[in-house]
C-alpha positions, 0 to 999 in steps of 0.5 A, spaced: 147 391 466 150 396 472 158 397 472 161 391 475 164 394 482 166 387 484 171 387 479 175 393 483 179 393 489 175 394 495 177 401 497 173 403 490 166 402 493 169 407 499 172 412 495 165 416 494 163 416 501 170 419 503 169 424 498 162 426 501 165 426 508 171 430 506 166 435 502 161 436 508 166 437 513 170 442 509 163 446 508 162 445 515 168 449 517 168 454 512 160 455 511 160 461 507 165 459 501 162 452 500 169 449 498 167 442 499 162 442 493 167 439 488 168 433 492 161 432 493 160 433 485 166 428 484 163 423 489 156 423 485 160 422 478 165 417 481 159 413 484 156 413 477 162 411 473 164 405 478 158 403 482 151 399 481 145 404 480 143 403 488 150 405 490 149 411 486 142 413 488 145 412 495 151 417 494 146 422 491 141 422 497 147 423 502 150 429 498 143 432 498 141 430 505 148 433 507 147 440 504 140 440 506 142 439 514 148 444 513 144 449 510 139 449 515 144 449 521 147 456 518 141 459 516 142 459 509 136 455 507 130 459 504 135 464 501 137 464 494 144 462 496 141 456 499 136 454 494 142 455 489 147 450 493 141 445 494 140 445 486 147 444 484 148 438 489 141 435 486 144 436 479 151 433 481 147 427 483 142 426 477 149 427 473 152 421 477 145 417 475 146 419 468 153 417 468 151 410 471 146 409 465 150 410 460 156 406 463 151 400 464 148 401 456 155 400 454 156 394 458 150 391 455 153 392 448 160 389 450 157 383 453 153 382 447 159 382 443 163 378 448 158 373 447 158 373 440 166 372 441 165 366 445 161 363 440 166 364 435 172 361 440 168 355 441 167 354 434 174 355 432 178 353 438 173 347 441 175 344 448 178 337 446 175 331 449 177 330 457 178 322 456 181 318 450 182 311 451 188 311 456 189 318 455 186 324 459 186 331 456 186 338 458 187 344 455 187 352 456 188 358 452 189 365 455 189 371 451 195 377 453 189 382 454 183 380 458 178 383 453 181 378 447 178 371 447 182 368 441 188 370 437 194 366 434 195 360 438 191 354 437 191 346 439 187 340 437 186 333 439 183 328 434 182 320 434 184 317 427 185 310 424 193 311 426 192 313 433 190 319 437 194 325 434 195 332 437 197 339 435 199 345 438 201 351 434 203 359 434 201 363 428 206 369 427 202 376 428 195 378 431 189 380 429 184 377 424 189 375 420 192 370 425 185 368 427 183 366 420 190 362 419 188 358 426 181 356 423 185 354 416 190 350 420 185 347 425 180 345 419 186 342 415 188 338 421 182 335 423 181 333 415 188 331 414 189 327 420 184 322 418 187 320 411 195 321 412 198 315 415 205 319 417 206 325 421 211 328 416 206 327 410 201 330 415 205 336 416 206 337 408 198 337 408 197 342 413 203 346 409 199 345 402 192 348 406 196 354 408 199 356 402 193 355 398 190 360 403 196 365 402 194 366 395 188 370 398 193 374 402 197 380 401 204 380 398 207 382 405 203 377 409 205 371 404 212 373 405 212 374 412 207 369 415 208 363 418 206 358 423 210 354 428 207 347 430 208 341 434 205 335 432 204 329 436 201 322 435 200 316 440 199 309 437 194 304 440 198 299 445 204 303 445 207 307 451 211 312 447 209 318 443 211 320 436 213 328 435 214 332 429 217 339 431 216 345 426 220 350 429 216 350 435 218 350 443 219 342 445 214 339 449 215 337 456 215 330 460 212 330 467 213 324 471 212 322 478 218 321 482 223 325 487 227 330 484 234 332 487 231 338 492 226 333 494 219 331 493 215 334 486 216 331 479 221 329 474 220 334 469 224 335 462 224 338 455 224 334 449 227 338 444 228 335 437 234 333 435 233 336 428 227 342 429 224 343 422 222 349 419 215 353 421 209 351 416 209 356 411 216 356 409 216 350 405 218 354 399 225 354 402 226 347 399 229 344 406 227 337 407 222 336 413 225 332 419 223 325 420 218 324 426 222 322 433 219 317 438 220 318 445 218 313 451 211 315 454 210 311 460 203 310 464 203 316 469 207 321 465 204 327 462 206 330 456 205 338 456 205 342 450 206 350 450 206 356 446 212 361 447 207 365 451 209 360 457 217 360 455 217 367 453 214 370 460 219 375 463 219 376 470 221 383 473 228 382 472 227 380 464 228 373 466 224 368 461 220 363 465 222 355 465 217 350 466 222 345 468 224 349 474 217 352 475 213 345 475 218 340 478 217 342 485 210 343 485 208 336 483 206 330 483 200 331 479 194 327 479 192 329 472 192 334 466 188 339 470 192 339 476 198 340 471 194 346 467 192 349 474 199 349 477 202 352 470 198 358 469 198 360 476 206 359 476 206 363 470 202 369 472 206 369 479 212 369 475 210 375 470 207 379 475 202 382 471 200 382 463 203 378 459 206 380 452 203 374 448 198 369 448 198 363 452 196 356 449 197 349 453 195 342 452 196 337 457 196 329 456 196 324 461 198 317 460 193 313 465 195 306 467 190 301 464 183 300 468 
């Protein structure tokens, strides 16, 4: 696998050739000293590190050909200095090819590791079904770093005897501990949501599973580890959603209709009247609040996010507000359009790398067919 030069800005492919031109012109102006040779060597190594093999070979051939022509022009060809100059240029060209092969082998190893990580991501955080009854669903996960595929954010959607249930969660911390907690949480959600009739009891079941897992952790992780979560439930035949907040940012309700600025969608945040404690903090002895029921009319979309969305900052340090960001971008035909608009708007707002992972789950209540 050669270096992926398409990922670099366009000027990167031109840079080695500019160095060659600069080095040859310098040598032509000062033929006795050959001050342009470092530029030619830099062109060969730069091409080997950043470009494809064919481009690296072309740069090397251009270097050797240019030096050969200059040596012929100034009469140094056939002399010791001329042979030495030609040998140095050829050595730089071969060095560029060697660098290219080393980078390519490293890329192949990285690609194999990435394929394993992608398989682990699909196993731990599978895509939810795109359509469940009258609900259309879309989800996405964006890691704070491009090299990471999964972290401490999670989402899930499950069809149960009590209706369709959803979960979005954010595990405190990063690394393998966070991924392990996500795996335990999602496994407990898939199993418990089928046998527990009430959302509060479902949250207690998730808490029990996490506490059993915590027995295997260090004292520091047991004391400081917790998970913010939001549980939602859509019962058959009801134009409503039941929510239970466990210390997580509230969901957003997007409905078609004009906003004061004209056009767009009505967007509002459904904050809980009594947010509960995050999962993993049940030992404090505070009772869990009762679930809340909210209207969820056909045509509306429920948007569940992690704090990677709400805590994205712009250059001035201001937090991103989905209410202000999404309202003028609507109306949206479905959950996929909502996700695309949200992700693009957050990236535009942040203007660079985010400090936290971002998970989003969008659920649209479609009218009856």
